[in-house]
Structures are given as structure tokens and as C-alpha cells.
C-alpha positions in Angstrom: 154.8 -117.1 -170.5 152.1 -114.4 -170.3 151.3 -112.5 -173.6 150.8 -108.7 -173.8 149.9 -106.2 -176.4 149.4 -102.4 -176.2 145.9 -101.3 -177.0 146.2 -99.6 -180.5 144.2 -96.5 -179.4 144.7 -96.0 -175.7 148.2 -97.5 -175.4 147.1 -99.5 -172.3 148.7 -102.8 -171.8 146.4 -105.8 -172.5 147.0 -109.3 -171.4 146.1 -112.0 -174.0 145.2 -115.5 -173.0 148.0 -117.9 -173.9 145.7 -120.2 -175.9 142.4 -120.2 -177.8 139.3 -121.8 -176.3 139.4 -125.4 -177.6 136.1 -125.2 -179.5 134.5 -122.8 -182.0 131.7 -120.7 -180.5 128.9 -118.4 -181.5 129.3 -114.8 -180.6 127.0 -115.1 -177.6 128.9 -118.2 -176.4 132.2 -116.4 -176.9 131.1 -113.4 -174.8 129.9 -115.7 -172.0 132.9 -118.0 -172.1 135.4 -115.0 -171.8 133.4 -113.4 -169.0 133.2 -116.9 -167.3 137.0 -116.8 -166.9 136.5 -114.1 -164.2 139.1 -111.6 -163.2 138.0 -109.1 -165.9 138.6 -111.5 -168.9 136.6 -110.5 -171.9 136.3 -110.8 -175.7 138.7 -108.5 -177.4 137.7 -105.5 -179.5 138.3 -105.5 -183.2 141.3 -103.2 -182.8 142.8 -105.5 -180.2 142.4 -108.5 -182.5 144.3 -106.6 -185.2 147.0 -105.8 -182.7 147.2 -109.4 -181.7 147.6 -110.4 -185.3 150.4 -107.9 -185.9 152.3 -108.1 -182.6 151.8 -111.7 -181.7 150.8 -113.9 -184.6 153.1 -112.2 -187.2 156.0 -112.6 -184.7 155.3 -116.3 -184.1 154.0 -115.7 -180.6 150.8 -116.8 -178.9 150.5 -120.2 -180.4 148.0 -119.0 -183.1 147.6 -122.0 -185.4 145.9 -122.2 -188.8 142.7 -123.9 -187.6 140.5 -125.7 -190.1 137.8 -124.8 -191.0 138.2 -121.2 -189.8 141.0 -118.9 -188.7 138.5 -116.2 -187.8 138.3 -114.7 -184.3 135.3 -113.1 -182.8 135.5 -109.5 -181.5 133.3 -107.8 -178.9 132.4 -105.2 -181.6 128.8 -105.5 -182.7 127.5 -104.2 -186.0 123.8 -104.6 -185.1 121.7 -107.0 -183.0 122.2 -109.9 -185.4 125.8 -109.3 -186.6 129.3 -108.8 -185.0 132.7 -108.1 -186.3 135.5 -110.7 -186.5 139.1 -110.7 -187.7 140.3 -113.2 -190.2 143.9 -114.1 -189.4 144.4 -115.9 -192.7 143.3 -113.0 -194.9 144.3 -110.2 -192.4 141.0 -108.4 -192.6 138.0 -107.6 -190.6 134.4 -108.5 -191.6 131.0 -109.0 -190.1 129.2 -112.2 -189.6 125.9 -113.5 -188.2 126.4 -113.9 -184.4 125.2 -117.5 -184.7 128.3 -118.5 -186.8 131.0 -120.4 -185.0 134.5 -118.9 -184.8 137.7 -119.1 -182.8 137.9 -117.3 -179.5 140.8 -115.8 -177.5 140.2 -113.8 -174.3 141.9 -110.6 -173.1 142.0 -108.4 -170.1 143.4 -105.1 -169.0 146.8 -105.5 -167.3 147.5 -103.3 -164.2 151.1 -103.0 -163.2 
């Protein structure tokens, strides 16, 4: 069943991939993997990740599982050339990390009616 959230700023409907990529990835790998899905799939923004946490994970939707060793999801939001933002689903907070760190990845895309 397709998953959707509303973008927390624009209100646009966003389709969320039904599952995570099966491996942890660096930020650059995550950007490429999402774009590689085609059809406008991309890495979510930090705001979209927080909306996914609230409207999917907290409601038991989206098959988000506690994943050892990390329950952190990369966002497309960069801090500088070496760091990007991620959202920690366990601690429900955003933080920055070196882009070379490996984290979970879930793709999104704009949904047109």
C-alpha cells in the first residue's frame, strides 16, 4: 500500500517509499541511490523526515524498524561540504554528521494527483 505524507511547509503530498534501502549508506551513496530509482525519487529533506517520523513511524506505518546499529536517516539537507543533516528516529531529533558516515535511507517523491 503506498505511503504518503504532507510536506510540513508547502502542504504538497509526498509519496514515501514503502521500505528502506537494505544497506546503510554514506550521504553521497544515499543521494545517488534515491536518484537512481528514477521517476523523481529523491532523498527527503529534514522537514520531510520529521513528518515521516510523526505521521508514519509514530502511527506504526511504513515498516520503520529499530535497526542496529543506527536508526538515523539521511536527509538531503546539507550543513556544509563535509556535513549533512540526519534525523534520529530513536531520539526524535535532528543532528549533523560527516557525509562519510553510514545511515539508513528512505526515498520520497512529489505526488501528483
